[in-house]
C-alpha positions in Angstrom: 1.5 -23.0 -49.4 -1.0 -20.3 -50.4 -1.9 -19.7 -46.7 1.8 -19.2 -45.8 2.3 -16.9 -48.7 -0.7 -14.8 -47.8 0.3 -14.6 -44.1 4.0 -14.1 -44.3 5.1 -12.4 -47.5 8.8 -12.1 -46.6 9.1 -15.8 -45.5 11.1 -18.1 -47.8 9.2 -21.4 -48.3 11.3 -24.5 -49.1 10.6 -26.4 -52.4 9.8 -29.6 -50.6 7.2 -28.1 -48.2 3.6 -28.9 -48.8 1.7 -28.8 -45.4 1.7 -27.4 -41.9 -0.5 -27.9 -38.8 -0.5 -25.4 -36.1 -1.1 -27.5 -33.0 -0.4 -24.7 -30.5 -4.1 -23.8 -30.8 -5.0 -27.1 -29.0 -2.1 -26.9 -26.6 -2.9 -23.3 -25.5 -6.6 -22.6 -25.9 -7.9 -19.1 -25.3 -9.2 -19.9 -21.8 -5.8 -21.4 -20.8 -3.1 -19.2 -22.3 0.7 -19.6 -22.2 2.2 -18.2 -19.0 5.4 -16.1 -19.0 5.9 -16.3 -15.3 8.8 -18.8 -15.3 12.3 -17.2 -15.4 15.0 -19.1 -17.2 18.3 -18.3 -18.9 21.2 -20.1 -20.7 25.0 -19.8 -20.3 26.9 -21.0 -23.4 30.4 -22.2 -22.5 33.4 -21.6 -24.7 34.9 -24.2 -27.0 37.9 -24.5 -24.8 35.9 -25.5 -21.7 35.5 -29.3 -21.4 32.1 -30.6 -20.4 31.9 -31.6 -16.8 29.8 -34.7 -17.6 30.8 -36.9 -20.5 28.2 -36.7 -23.3 27.2 -40.2 -24.5 24.2 -39.3 -26.5 24.2 -40.3 -30.2 23.2 -37.7 -32.8 23.2 -39.8 -36.0 22.7 -43.5 -35.2 23.0 -46.1 -38.1 19.2 -46.7 -38.1 18.2 -43.1 -38.3 14.8 -42.8 -40.0 14.1 -39.6 -41.9 10.3 -40.0 -41.9 10.1 -38.2 -38.5 12.2 -35.5 -36.9 11.8 -33.9 -33.5 13.0 -30.4 -32.7 12.8 -28.2 -29.6 12.6 -24.4 -29.1 13.9 -23.6 -25.6 12.5 -20.5 -24.0 14.7 -18.0 -22.1 12.9 -15.1 -20.5 13.2 -12.9 -17.3 10.9 -13.1 -14.3 7.4 -11.6 -14.7 8.2 -8.7 -12.4 11.3 -7.9 -14.3 9.4 -8.2 -17.6 6.8 -5.7 -16.3 9.5 -3.2 -15.2 11.6 -3.5 -18.3 8.8 -3.5 -20.9 5.8 -1.6 -19.5 7.3 1.5 -17.8 5.1 1.3 -14.7 3.7 4.4 -13.2 5.7 3.9 -9.9 9.0 3.3 -11.7 11.8 5.9 -11.8 12.3 8.1 -14.8 15.5 6.2 -15.8 13.6 2.9 -15.9 10.8 4.5 -17.9 13.2 5.9 -20.5 15.0 2.6 -21.0 12.0 0.3 -21.4 11.9 -2.1 -24.3 9.2 -4.1 -26.3 8.5 -7.5 -24.7 9.5 -9.2 -27.9 13.1 -8.0 -27.2 13.1 -9.6 -23.8 11.5 -13.0 -24.7 14.4 -15.1 -26.1 15.1 -18.6 -27.4 18.1 -20.9 -27.5 18.7 -21.9 -31.1 21.5 -23.7 -33.0 23.7 -21.8 -35.4 25.0 -23.3 -38.6 27.6 -20.8 -39.8 27.2 -17.1 -38.8 23.6 -16.2 -39.7 21.8 -19.5 -40.2 19.6 -20.2 -37.2 18.2 -23.7 -36.7 16.0 -25.5 -34.2 17.8 -28.0 -32.0 16.9 -31.7 -32.8 17.3 -34.6 -35.2 15.9 -37.7 -36.8 14.0 -40.5 -35.2 15.8 -43.8 -34.4 13.6 -46.9 -33.9 16.2 -48.7 -31.8 16.9 -45.8 -29.4 13.6 -44.0 -29.3 10.8 -46.5 -29.9 8.8 -48.2 -32.7 5.7 -46.2 -33.5 5.9 -42.4 -33.4 2.5 -41.8 -34.9 0.6 -43.5 -32.1 3.0 -43.2 -29.3 3.8 -39.6 -28.4 6.7 -40.5 -26.1 8.8 -41.7 -29.1 9.4 -38.3 -30.6 9.9 -36.8 -27.1 12.7 -39.4 -26.6 14.1 -38.3 -30.0 14.1 -34.7 -28.9 15.8 -35.5 -25.6 18.5 -37.6 -27.3 19.3 -35.1 -30.1 19.2 -32.0 -27.8 21.7 -33.7 -25.3 24.0 -34.7 -28.2 24.0 -31.1 -29.7 24.0 -28.9 -26.5 24.6 -31.2 -23.5 21.2 -30.2 -22.0 19.3 -33.1 -20.4 15.6 -32.4 -21.2 14.5 -35.6 -19.3 13.8 -33.3 -16.3 11.1 -31.5 -18.3 7.6 -32.4 -17.1 5.4 -30.9 -19.9 5.9 -31.1 -23.6 3.7 -28.9 -25.8 3.4 -29.9 -29.4 3.6 -26.5 -31.1 3.6 -27.2 -34.8 4.0 -29.9 -37.4 5.7 -29.3 -40.8 5.6 -31.8 -43.6 8.0 -32.1 -46.6 7.7 -34.3 -49.6 11.2 -35.8 -50.1 12.0 -37.3 -53.6 14.1 -40.4 -54.0 17.7 -39.9 -52.9 20.8 -41.7 -51.9 22.0 -41.3 -48.4 25.3 -42.8 -47.1 25.5 -45.2 -50.1 21.9 -46.5 -49.9 18.9 -45.5 -51.9 16.1 -43.8 -49.9 12.7 -44.0 -51.7 10.4 -41.0 -51.9 8.7 -40.3 -48.6 7.0 -37.7 -46.4 9.1 -36.2 -43.6 7.2 -34.8 -40.6 9.0 -32.3 -38.4 7.5 -31.8 -35.0 8.4 -28.6 -33.1 8.1 -29.0 -29.3 8.0 -26.3 -26.6 9.1 -28.0 -23.3 9.1 -26.5 -19.8 12.9 -26.2 -19.9 12.9 -24.0 -16.7 12.6 -27.3 -14.7 16.2 -28.1 -15.8 17.6 -25.2 -13.8 20.2 -26.3 -11.2 19.6 -25.6 -7.6 21.8 -23.1 -5.7 23.9 -25.9 -4.1 24.4 -27.6 -7.5 25.3 -24.3 -9.1 28.1 -23.8 -6.5 29.4 -27.3 -7.2 29.5 -26.6 -10.9 31.3 -23.3 -10.5 33.9 -24.9 -8.2 34.6 -27.7 -10.6 35.1 -25.3 -13.5 37.6 -23.3 -11.4 39.4 -26.6 -10.6 39.5 -27.5 -14.3 41.0 -24.1 -15.1 43.7 -24.5 -12.4 44.6 -28.0 -13.8 45.0 -26.7 -17.3 47.1 -23.7 -16.3 49.4 -25.9 -14.2 49.8 -28.4 -17.1 50.6 -25.5 -19.5 53.2 -24.1 -17.1 55.0 -27.5 -16.9 55.0 -27.8 -20.7 56.4 -24.3 -21.0 59.1 -25.0 -18.5 60.1 -28.2 -20.3 60.2 -26.4 -23.7 62.3 -23.6 -22.2 64.8 -26.1 -20.7 65.1 -27.8 -24.1 65.6 -24.4 -25.9 68.3 -23.5 -23.4 70.1 -26.8 -24.0 69.9 -26.3 -27.8 71.1 -22.7 -27.5 74.1 -23.8 -25.4 75.0 -26.5 -27.9 74.7 -24.2 -30.8 76.7 -21.5 -29.1 79.5 -24.0 -28.4 79.6 -25.3 -32.0 78.8 -22.2 -34.2 81.2 -19.4 -34.9 80.5 -16.1 -36.6 81.2 -15.8 -40.3 83.7 -13.2 -41.5 82.1 -9.8 -42.3 83.5 -9.8 -45.8 81.7 -13.0 -46.8 78.2 -11.8 -45.7 75.6 -9.8 -47.6 72.7 -9.2 -45.2 70.3 -8.0 -47.9 70.5 -11.3 -49.8 70.4 -13.6 -46.8 67.4 -15.5 -45.5 65.8 -14.9 -42.1 67.1 -18.1 -40.5 70.7 -17.2 -41.7 70.3 -13.7 -40.3 69.2 -15.0 -37.0 72.0 -17.5 -36.9 74.7 -14.8 -37.5 73.1 -12.5 -34.9 73.1 -15.4 -32.3 76.7 -16.1 -33.1 77.5 -12.5 -32.4 75.4 -12.5 -29.1 72.9 -10.1 -30.5 69.1 -10.2 -30.4 67.6 -12.4 -33.2 64.0 -11.3 -32.6 62.0 -9.0 -34.9 61.1 -8.6 -38.6 63.5 -9.2 -41.4 64.2 -5.5 -42.0 65.2 -5.1 -38.3 67.5 -8.1 -38.5 69.2 -6.8 -41.6 69.7 -3.3 -40.0 71.1 -4.9 -36.8 73.5 -7.2 -38.7 74.7 -4.5 -41.1 75.6 -2.2 -38.1 77.6 -5.0 -36.5 79.4 -5.8 -39.7 80.4 -2.2 -40.1 81.8 -2.2 -36.6 83.8 -5.4 -37.3 85.1 -3.7 -40.5 86.2 -0.6 -38.7 87.9 -2.7 -35.9 89.8 -4.7 -38.4 91.0 -1.6 -40.3 92.1 0.3 -37.3 93.5 -2.8 -35.5 92.7 -1.3 -32.2 91.2 -3.8 -29.7 89.7 -1.2 -27.4 87.4 0.4 -30.0 85.3 -2.6 -30.8 84.8 -3.2 -27.1 83.6 0.3 -26.6 81.4 0.2 -29.8 79.9 -3.2 -29.3 78.0 -2.2 -26.1 76.9 1.0 -27.8 75.4 -1.0 -30.6 74.0 -3.6 -28.1 72.2 -0.9 -26.1 69.4 -0.3 -28.7 69.0 -4.0 -29.2 68.6 -4.5 -25.4 66.0 -1.8 -25.2 64.1 -3.4 -28.1 64.3 -6.7 -26.2 62.9 -5.1 -23.1 60.0 -3.6 -25.0 59.2 -6.9 -26.7 59.4 -8.6 -23.3 57.0 -6.1 -21.8 54.6 -6.4 -24.7 54.7 -10.2 -24.4 54.0 -10.1 -20.7 51.1 -7.7 -21.2 49.6 -9.9 -23.9 50.0 -13.0 -21.7 48.1 -11.2 -18.9 45.3 -10.3 -21.2 45.1 -13.9 -22.5 45.0 -15.2 -18.9 42.2 -12.8 -17.9 40.3 -13.8 -21.0 40.7 -17.5 -20.3 39.6 -17.0 -16.7 36.4 -15.2 -17.8 35.5 -18.3 -19.9 35.5 -20.5 -16.8 33.6 -18.0 -14.5 29.9 -18.6 -14.2 27.3 -15.9 -13.5 25.9 -15.4 -10.0 22.4 -16.7 -10.6 21.9 -20.3 -11.6 21.4 -20.8 -15.4 21.3 -23.8 -17.7 24.8 -24.6 -19.0 25.2 -25.2 -22.8 28.1 -27.2 -24.2 27.7 -27.0 -28.0 28.9 -30.1 -29.9 31.6 -28.4 -32.1 32.0 -31.5 -34.2 28.4 -31.6 -35.3 27.1 -30.3 -38.7 30.6 -30.7 -40.3 32.2 -28.7 -37.5 30.0 -25.6 -38.1 27.6 -26.0 -35.2 27.2 -23.4 -32.5 24.5 -22.1 -30.1 23.1 -18.7 -29.5 20.4 -17.0 -27.5 18.2 -14.8 -29.8 15.3 -12.6 -29.0 11.8 -13.1 -30.6 12.2 -9.7 -32.4 15.4 -10.9 -34.0 13.9 -14.2 -35.1 11.0 -12.3 -36.6 13.4 -10.1 -38.6 13.9 -12.6 -41.4 14.2 -12.0 -45.2 13.7 -13.8 -48.4 17.5 -14.2 -48.6 17.3 -16.7 -45.7 16.7 -19.6 -48.1 17.6 -22.5 -45.8 15.1 -25.1 -44.7 16.2 -25.0 -41.0 15.9 -21.1 -41.0 12.4 -21.5 -42.4 11.4 -23.7 -39.5 12.7 -21.2 -36.9 11.1 -18.2 -38.6 7.7 -20.0 -38.9 7.9 -20.9 -35.2 8.6 -17.2 -34.3 5.6 -16.1 -36.3 3.4 -18.6 -34.6 4.6 -17.7 -31.1 4.1 -14.0 -31.9 0.5 -14.8 -33.1 -0.1 -16.7 -29.9 1.0 -13.8 -27.7 -1.1 -11.4 -29.8 -4.1 -13.6 -29.3 -3.6 -13.9 -25.6 -3.0 -10.2 -25.1 -5.9 -9.3 -27.4 -8.2 -11.5 -25.4 -7.0 -9.8 -22.2 -7.9 -6.4 -23.7 -11.3 -7.8 -24.8 -12.1 -8.9 -21.2 -11.1 -5.6 -19.8 -13.3 -3.7 -22.3 -16.2 -6.0 -21.6 -15.9 -5.5 -17.9 -16.3 -1.7 -18.2 -19.9 -0.7 -17.2 -22.1 0.4 -20.1 -22.9 4.1 -20.4 -26.5 5.2 -20.7 -26.4 7.8 -23.5 -29.8 9.4 -22.8 -28.9 9.9 -19.1 -25.6 11.3 -20.1 -27.1 13.8 -22.5 -29.6 14.9 -19.8 -26.9 15.3 -17.3 -24.8 17.3 -19.7 -27.7 19.7 -20.5 -28.5 20.1 -16.8 -24.8 20.9 -16.0 -24.7 23.4 -18.9 -27.9 25.1 -17.6 -26.4 25.3 -14.1 -23.2 26.9 -15.4 -25.2 29.5 -17.3 -27.4 30.3 -14.3 -24.3 30.6 -12.1 -22.7 33.1 -14.5 -25.9 35.2 -14.7 -26.2 35.2 -10.9 -22.6 36.3 -10.5 -23.1 39.1 -13.1 -26.3 40.3 -11.3 -24.7 40.1 -7.9 -21.8 42.4 -8.8 -23.9 45.5 -9.9 -26.1 45.2 -6.8 -23.1 45.1 -4.6 -21.8 48.3 -6.4 -25.1 50.1 -5.8 -25.1 49.2 -2.1 -21.6 50.6 -1.8 -22.6 53.8 -3.6 -25.6 54.3 -1.3 -23.5 53.9 1.7 -21.0 56.4 0.4 -23.8 59.0 -0.3 -25.1 58.5 3.3 -21.7 59.1 4.7 -21.3 62.3 2.7 -24.7 63.7 3.8 -23.9 62.9 7.4 -20.6 64.7 7.1 -22.4 67.8 5.6 -24.9 68.0 8.5 -22.2 67.7 11.0 -20.4 70.8 9.6 -21.3 74.3 10.9 -23.5 76.7 9.0 -21.5 79.2 6.9 -21.3 82.9 7.9 -23.3 85.7 6.2 -20.2 87.1 4.4 -19.6 83.8 3.0 -23.2 83.5 1.9 -23.0 86.9 0.2 -19.8 85.9 -1.5 -21.6 82.8 -2.6 -24.6 84.7 -3.9 -22.3 87.1 -5.9 -20.4 84.1 -7.3 -23.7 82.4 -8.1 -25.0 85.5 -10.0 -21.8 85.7 -11.9 -22.0 82.1 -12.8 -25.7 82.5 -13.7 -24.7 85.2 -16.2 -22.1 82.9 -17.8 -24.4 79.8 -17.7 -25.4 78.2 -21.0 -28.1 75.5 -20.9 -27.0 73.7 -24.1 -23.5 73.4 -22.9 -24.7 72.1 -19.6 -26.8 69.4 -21.3 -23.8 68.4 -23.5 -21.6 68.2 -20.4 -24.2 66.1 -18.6 -24.5 63.8 -21.6 -20.7 63.5 -21.7 -20.6 62.7 -18.0 -23.3 60.0 -18.4 -21.5 58.5 -21.4 -18.2 58.4 -19.4 -20.0 56.7 -16.5 -21.6 54.1 -18.8 -18.3 53.4 -20.5 -16.6 53.0 -17.1 -19.4 50.5 -16.0 -19.0 48.5 -19.2 -15.3 48.4 -18.9 -15.5 47.3 -15.3 -18.0 44.5 -16.3 -15.8 43.2 -19.0 -12.9 43.2 -16.7 -14.9 41.3 -14.1 -15.9 38.7 -16.7 -12.3 38.3 -17.8 -11.2 37.9 -14.2 -13.9 35.3 -13.6 -12.7 33.3 -16.7 -9.1 33.6 -15.6 -10.1 32.3 -12.2 -11.9 29.3 -13.7 -8.9 28.5 -16.0 -6.5 28.8 -13.1 -8.7 26.5 -11.0 -8.8 24.0 -13.8 -5.1 24.2 -14.3 -4.5 23.8 -10.6 -6.8 20.8 -10.6 -4.9 19.2 -13.4 -1.6 19.9 -11.7 -3.0 18.3 -8.5 -3.8 15.3 -10.6 -0.3 15.2 -12.0 1.2 15.6 -8.6 -1.0 12.8 -7.4 1.2 9.7 -7.2 -0.1 7.1 -9.7 0.3 3.4 -9.4 -0.1 0.7 -12.0 -2.7 -1.7 -10.5 -3.3 -3.9 -13.6 0.2 -4.8 -14.9 -1.1 -7.7 -17.1 -3.5 -5.4 -19.0 -0.8 -2.8 -19.4 1.6 -5.3 -21.0 -1.2 -6.4 -23.3 -1.6 -2.8 -24.6 2.2 -2.2 -24.7 2.7 -5.3 -26.9 0.5 -3.7 -29.6 1.7 -0.1 -29.0 5.1 -0.5 -30.7 5.6 3.3 -31.1 5.2 3.9 -27.3 2.7 6.7 -27.8 0.4 5.7 -24.9 -2.7 5.0 -26.9 -4.2 2.7 -29.6 -6.3 3.9 -32.5 -9.9 2.7 -32.8 -9.4 1.0 -36.1 -6.4 -0.9 -34.6 -8.5 -2.1 -31.7 -11.1 -3.3 -34.2 -8.6 -5.4 -36.1 -7.3 -6.8 -32.8 -10.8 -7.9 -31.7 -11.6 -9.3 -35.1 -8.5 -11.6 -35.1 -9.4 -13.2 -31.8 -11.8 -15.7 -33.4 -14.7 -14.7 -31.1 -17.0 -14.2 -34.2 -18.1 -10.7 -33.0 -20.2 -8.5 -35.2 -19.4 -4.9 -36.1 -22.1 -3.6 -33.9 -20.8 -5.5 -30.9 -17.3 -4.3 -31.4 -18.6 -0.7 -31.9 -20.5 -1.0 -28.6 -17.4 -2.3 -26.9 -15.2 0.5 -28.2 -17.6 3.3 -27.3 -16.7 2.8 -23.7 -13.0 3.8 -23.6 -12.4 5.4 -27.0 -12.2 9.2 -27.0 -11.8 11.0 -30.4 -10.9 7.7 -32.1 -8.1 6.9 -29.6 -8.0 4.7 -26.5 -5.6 6.0 -23.8 -5.0 2.7 -22.0 -3.2 4.3 -19.0 -6.7 5.3 -17.7 -7.6 1.6 -17.5 -4.4 0.4 -15.9 -3.2 3.2 -13.6 -4.9 4.7 -10.5 -4.1 7.0 -7.7 -2.1 5.6 -4.8 -4.9 6.1 -2.3 -7.8 5.5 -4.6 -9.7 2.1 -4.4 -8.9 -0.4 -7.1 -11.8 -2.0 -9.0 -11.0 -5.7 -9.6 -12.2 -7.3 -12.8 -14.6 -10.3 -12.2 -14.8 -12.6 -15.3 -18.0 -14.1 -14.0 -19.8 -10.7 -14.5 -18.8 -10.5 -18.2 -21.7 -11.5 -20.4 -20.0 -12.8 -23.6 -16.7 -14.2 -22.2 -16.2 -16.4 -25.3 -17.9 -14.0 -27.8 -20.4 -15.5 -30.2 -18.7 -18.9 -30.3 -21.4 -20.4 -28.1 -24.1 -19.3 -30.7 -22.5 -21.3 -33.5 -23.7 -24.8 -34.3 -21.8 -27.5 -32.5 -19.1 -29.1 -34.8 -19.5 -32.7 -35.8 -17.6 -35.0 -33.5 -14.5 -36.3 -35.2 -13.6 -39.9 -34.8 -10.3 -39.6 -33.0 -8.1 -42.4 -31.7 -7.5 -41.4 -28.1 -3.8 -41.3 -27.4 -2.9 -44.3 -25.4 -0.9 -43.8 -22.2 2.6 -44.9 -23.1 5.0 -45.5 -20.4 5.0 -42.5 -18.0 3.3 -40.0 -20.4 -0.3 -38.9 -20.1 -2.1 -36.1 -21.9 -3.3 -33.3 -19.6 -4.6 -29.9 -20.6 -3.1 -30.2 -24.1 0.3 -31.1 -22.9 2.0 -34.5 -22.7 3.0 -34.8 -19.0 5.8 -37.1 -18.0 4.9 -38.6 -14.7 8.3 -40.1 -14.2 10.1 -36.8 -14.6 7.5 -35.2 -12.3 8.3 -37.7 -9.6 12.0 -37.1 -10.1 11.4 -33.4 -9.8 9.4 -34.0 -6.7 12.2 -36.1 -5.1 14.7 -33.4 -6.1 12.6 -30.7 -4.5 12.2 -32.8 -1.4 16.0 -33.2 -1.2 16.5 -29.5 -1.6 13.9 -28.9 1.0 15.6 -31.2 3.5 19.0 -29.5 2.7 17.5 -26.1 3.3 16.0 -27.3 6.6 19.3 -28.7 7.7 21.1 -25.5 6.8 18.4 -23.6 8.8 19.0 -25.8 11.8 22.7 -25.2 11.5 22.1 -21.5 11.3 19.8 -21.6 14.3 22.5 -23.4 16.3 25.1 -20.9 15.2 22.7 -18.1 16.2 22.3 -19.6 19.7 26.0 -20.0 20.1 26.6 -16.4 18.9 23.9 -15.2 21.4 25.7 -17.0 24.3 29.1 -15.6 23.2 27.5 -12.2 23.0 26.1 -12.5 26.5 29.4 -13.6 27.9 31.2 -10.7 26.2 28.6 -8.3 27.6 29.2 -9.7 31.1 33.0 -9.4 30.8 32.6 -6.0 29.4 30.5 -4.9 32.4 33.0 -6.4 34.8 35.9 -4.7 33.0 34.1 -1.3 33.1 33.6 -1.8 36.8 37.2 -2.6 37.4 38.2 0.4 35.3 36.0 2.7 37.4 37.6 1.3 40.6 41.1 1.8 39.2 40.2 5.3 38.2 38.9 6.0 41.7 42.1 4.6 43.4 44.2 6.6 40.9 42.3 9.8 41.8 42.8 9.0 45.6 46.5 8.3 45.2 46.9 11.5 43.1 45.2 13.5 45.9 47.3 12.0 48.6 50.4 12.6 46.5 49.6 16.3 46.1 48.8 16.5 49.9 52.2 14.9 50.8 54.1 17.1 48.4 52.5 20.2 49.9 53.2 19.1 53.4 56.8 18.4 52.5 57.2 21.8 51.1 55.9 23.5 54.3 58.2 21.6 56.7 61.7 23.2 57.5 64.8 21.6 56.0 66.3 20.5 59.4 63.1 18.8 60.4 63.0 17.1 57.1 66.5 15.9 57.7 65.6 14.6 61.1 62.6 12.8 59.7 64.9 11.3 57.2 67.3 10.2 59.9 64.4 8.8 61.9 63.2 6.9 58.9 66.7 5.6 58.3 67.8 4.6 61.9 64.3 4.2 63.4 65.3 6.5 66.4 64.2 10.0 67.2 67.1 12.4 67.3 67.8 14.6 70.4 66.3 18.0 70.6 63.5 17.3 68.2 60.6 17.4 70.6 60.6 21.1 71.1 60.9 21.6 67.3 58.0 19.3 66.8 
């Protein structure tokens, strides 16, 4: 009790609970974790759909013993690749997939029973000695039979095809003395065992799935035809009753009727007698009858037979339009109901396990639902039912198991990272800094030298240009001398010195400004080179090569920020049960942690063309932490579970050899069916190939005939044009003679010369 209160503060603990054993630790040790690579899903059928196979399982037999109960939690999760893409946002995924990814706890789901709207419960029931076996404490197959029987009775799922049964937890209640079904039950201990079977082995094959969908369609067609027959029979009876009532009943006089004080049946009767519509609400019936009574009153007062005939159809027109609207609405509603019913009988494309909830169980309040692990973990203290406590406790234990497995995966990845030598790293950093300083100094020294070389070259060019020029004339020299003397008179040495100083200062300032600019340019070049390098890295196509490690980090990174803090990683490693010291954990976290954060994408993603470093567990030193350094525990005297029937214990699971053999036979049958289908397909392919060859031959022959026909057609057209031209050139008399020759077969006289 205290341990549960300490661990799960929001969990309601029933008053009869006193002990719990978490046996999943033995079923799934750290070196052999639970695998999420088996896809499975459930399809819950509607209450209207009848089960295809009659359910003969008994839920509450007369000899039900409440000392033991067996319950199952049936896993429903997507395939491993789908789980990676939907929960991890892989580097190679599109942006839409990355934006829509979810936490793995939202994708891992379980089939649970529902008692009422919000009360989830594990599927199962009490042990029966006559149906399940005699000794559940020593014989593990007894409670498995109980779970199979109760699950089939509640959901219609046959779990006898499951090959491995993992005993996940045991919960014990102390029941006081009570009366059950008229008999006194003494105080006793009730042990509830929660199983996690490999329910994915119950999935139907593709051929079986097609048969199931066809049978459901046939069931829908039978029900629809039966309903049509019933509706036709009822309609015939109504028509007979209407005819009899029309023959017998006569309308009451208008003066004797008060529509406002009449009942609905009387209103309808009077409207039917007057051949008016009797459908609608009471207010509509009253308005319709009052209108008709006013018409009858006016007819009687005026004593004109033509007026009522003209008024009655006028009053009947709105009633007819209302009838048409009501008929259209009725037809539309019937079409919607028909489509809704058809959807209930249509199965999904992929094979799933069909669930037929037993609607009569649990006082007619039982139903089934597929709920995610995150929803099962979102419990409150207000959920104060015993069956809800069992489901919530299982969800917490399953979550802890996943955290342990993912945490151990992170530990192995951190342990596989090569250790950094701090002294060498410091030396390398210092040497790199020295190199950078030297490079900067060399660059600064190289630039003024280059400037001096350029100035010397310019001075040489100027001197050469001066020597190449011609010597000036004497007049010019005299003018220069005069000018020089005039300048000499005006020359002031102090002003000259000040001017020289000013020139030198200006030159120094220019040099300093140019050096500053050069330094800034160099810094900008370095920044731009770094930015371009970072952009190149971003442009580089990244691929997630370690998807398992990425999902392990993502399971703890619930805020999707892309990193884990150092203190969070410490807590994860402490909870693994590896008995690591603080110094060992600090040493592990010094490898990937930068500024108290571990950016896990650096460990899971790589460039597309970069080589991938595979993690070898054999190279990890402390694969099991410090557990090997602890003293060996004392051997407990344990009664080895005896092999009962077809069950044997293997790797922490109770394996049913009989169901394994059935599964093997089933797979062999499916393999044979697939081989036969392949043979049929191969034969069809050969026939199609022969037909194709024949068609190609006939096509070639037809193309040849077409070409020949085209040639003959061209020849006949040419001869026709030649004949027409020759006929146009011959004289008319000769043409007549030729016609006579053609008719009588003789040549006329005097035609030789003309010819």
